[in-house]
SEMIKE-876286 format. One record per residue (C-alpha): residue in one letter; x, y negated, z. Coordinates in steps of 0.1 Angstrom, whole numbers, plus 5000, padded with zeros to 4 digits. Each point is the difference from the previous one (the first is absolute). Layout:
BEGIN
AXYZ;...
This chain:
BEGIN
T890587476995;S503350115017;L502249815023;T503750034993;I502150035032;R503249815005;P502750275004;V501749815029;L496950055020;L498550344992;L501450344992;T499350184968;Q497150235006;E500850374996;L497650265013;C497149785009;S498050114971;Q496450085003;Q500350344984;E500250295024;A502150204975;D502949745006;V499950095037;A500550374994;G502749934974;S501849765025;A500150275027;A501450254976;A502649754988;A501049935037;R500550365007;M502350044970;V502149735015;Q499850175034;G466847094914;V500049625010;R503249835011;Q499949815033;E501249645002;E503449975017;P499349925038;S501849725016;A502550115027;D498749825031;N502450175023;P503150104981;V502150275017;S503550094987;P500550374990;M501150225028;Q503850025005;F501950285016;P503650025012;A502650204981;F500250365008;D503150095019;W501150344986;N502750025028;R497649975029;P500450245029;A498750354996;P496250015008;T498650175030;P498950364993;G496250004997;S499849644989;L498449904968;E503449894986;H501550345009;E497150184984;L500349794968;G503850034999;Q500050375004;R497450064973;V501849774975;T503350175006;K498850364998;R497449974974;H500749724976;R503649894998;K501350304981;L497249964975;L500649634996;K503849985002;T500449964962;G497649694999;P501249654994;V501249785028;I497249815017;R500849645008;P498849825031;L496349914998;S499749634990;N497049915023;F501750135031;S501949725017;S503750065005;S500249755029;S501650165030;S498649725022;L496550104989;S500750355009;D501549925034;S497149785010;M497450274993;P498650235027;E501650355000;S496750164990;W499949764969;R503550094991;R499150375002;F497049964978;S502049794976;R502750264997;I497350274993;Q498449794974;E503449944982;A500650385001;R496650084985;R500249744973;R503550114991;L498950374997;M497049904979;K502249794976;E502550294998;V497350254991;C498549764974;A503449934985;K500850374999;Y496950084979;R499349684981;S499350024963;N502049824974;I497049804990;S499349675018;R496549985014;T497749715006;V497449925027;T496550034987;P496849935019;H499650375005;H503350025019;V498749745025;S496450115002;R500450165035;I501749705015;Y498149755023;V501049655003;E500249785031;D501049654988;R500349825033;Y502650235014;K501450104966;L499450375003;L499450264973;Y498850335014;C499750324978;E497050205011;V501050375007;P496850185010;K500350235031;A503149815012;G498449735021;C498549804971;S496749925017;N501649855030;W502549814978;K497149854981;R498449895034;V503349835008;L500149824967;M496349895004;V501049845034;L503149834984;A497749874973;G497549855025;V497250234990;A499750135036;S501549915034;S500750355012;T500650344983;S497650175025;E497149814985;I500550134965;G498050314991;H500850264974;D497649874974;A501449645003;V503550144995;H499350214969;Y497049834984;G500049655012;N502349874972;H501649765024;L503650054988;K501649914967;R502050254979;L503149894982;D498750104966;S497249735004;F502649734993;D501549894967;R503550094988;Q501649705017;G498150065033;I501150375000;A503549914993;R500449735026;R498650225027;L502250294991;D503049775001;T499349825033;Y497650205022;T501050295024;K499050324983;V498850265024;L499550384997;F499050255027;V500450374992;R499250345016;E501350355001;P498650114965;M498450335011;E498549855031;R498549724978;L498650264976;V498450215027;S498649695016;A498449904967;F498650344996;R498550015034;D498549654996;K498650054965;F498950364999;E499450125036;S497749715009;P496849894982;N500949784971;S497649864974;Y502849934975;Y502850265003;H497650315002;P498149944968;V502949824980;F502950235011;G498450295018;K497650124972;P502650034972;I502550155025;I497650275010;S498950054964;K503550074988;Y501750185028;R497350195019;V498950354987;N496350065003;A499249665015;S496649965015;K497449784984;S500049785031;A503849954999;L499949914963;R497149765005;T501549815031;G503750054997;S500350065038;G502250265016;V503249964979;T502650225015;F503649885005;Q501350274976;E497649874973;F501049645006;I503750104996;R499250184968;Y498449694987;L502949785011;L502650214983;D498050074968;V501449804970;H496550034985;R498049875030;P496350004996;V499949665016;G502749745002;M502549895027;D498949805030;I501949745021;H499550205032;W502450284989;E502049824972;P503750005008;V501249675014;S502850004974;Q497249954974;L497449815020;C502349715011;S502750014974;P502949965025;C502750044974;L498549704981;L498949775027;D502950025025;Y498149985033;D501649795028;F498550205028;I499450385001;G498150115031;K499050355010;F496750125013;E501850225026;T501249685018;M497349774986;E499149795031;E503549895010;E501249944964;A496949814990;N500249785031;F503649934992;L499149904965;L497249775013;R502349835024;R502649944974;T497549854976;G498749755025;A496650155006;P498149885031;R501450165032;N496650135010;L499750204968;T501350365004;F499550304977;P496850195010;T500250365008;F496450134998;K499050274975;D497949854972;R497950314989;N498950325019;P501349865033;K499250315019;A502150224977;A503650055010;R502649814979;T501750224974;S503350115016;S502950214989;H498450295018;I496749964983;T501949964966;Q501850335005;H496650175007;Y498649894967;F503150094980;S500150345016;Q496950084979;L502149964968;N502550254985;A503749914998;S499849904964;D497249745005;R501849865030;Q503149954978;R498049854972;A498349755024;Y503449905014;D501349954964;F496949794993;Y501149765028;Y503750054997;M500949644991;D498049885030;Y502050245022;L503349894985;M499349634998;F498649955035;N502350255017;Y497550275012;S501350345009;K498850324983;P496750095017;F500350384996;K503050235005;D499450204968;L500449714977;Y503049954978;
């Protein structure tokens, strides 16, 4: 069963297809331009959807080094020429145009609100630029990665390796499952089944929540996210990813593989992993830990209200929590969920892993995540990319 979107609320989806071939085709096109349904819960503490002030395009120039300056520079240099022929994007309907609301906000809140408006505007421009001519509808598959928090009216799309474990902890505290994020262990987060997914509701329940709840998405620099996933799943012991992914990867891409490697699936190299990722005839399917966000969360279809970034996760997440009326003592946790002794995957670590690849594979990996780079305003990670 599919759920038809009201056009006034949601954009036509374009490149959020689940077929990897569409991503490669989109990158090429861009360069040519330049079970059981749950009962409906009663809302015992209704919270109105989050409102933001209008974005002032004539604001004073941002301070060099600030987040706005970094954002503005990259938009101007990297995207505006590409998108200049796109349709005019009207002001976003769920951002308040009240100047009194904007004037009464703390300066830090106004700053975050301006950044949010710029991010959403760019996302809508990219989606409009590459949209297909066929209207799309929301299916349960499109919302299968979205977690629901009814009391505070939040919808959060899970992006693995972009802070999703700690976001689930926050949602569990908001839902009353726990009193503190620090007391929720890894297994409770991932295997406790404490949170509801949006696809568990019927058509009316999905539509109502998409229409009235605050839709939240946090993203990460795509190559860093990819390397983080590789390190987590293949460089540490793992009873699922080694046999399920490691064995077929080694079998297909390693010459003269040992019997031990073929039996256990352990020891996949980064080069082998990238060959698997870029292979249109993969020996094993895609996984959410390295699936592009433009496919995983369908941003062109679902029109997210808040787009946060892993690189500034703590301050942006806490801003969102304050705006949604979360308890004052609830702040976003910063501890590392798995392999706490290992260094977080940084740009330096990412560069080290990609230095093991030839220029052609680096380019193809960038093409694979091209829409994520464009849609979420990340700079090219390597100098030799075109």
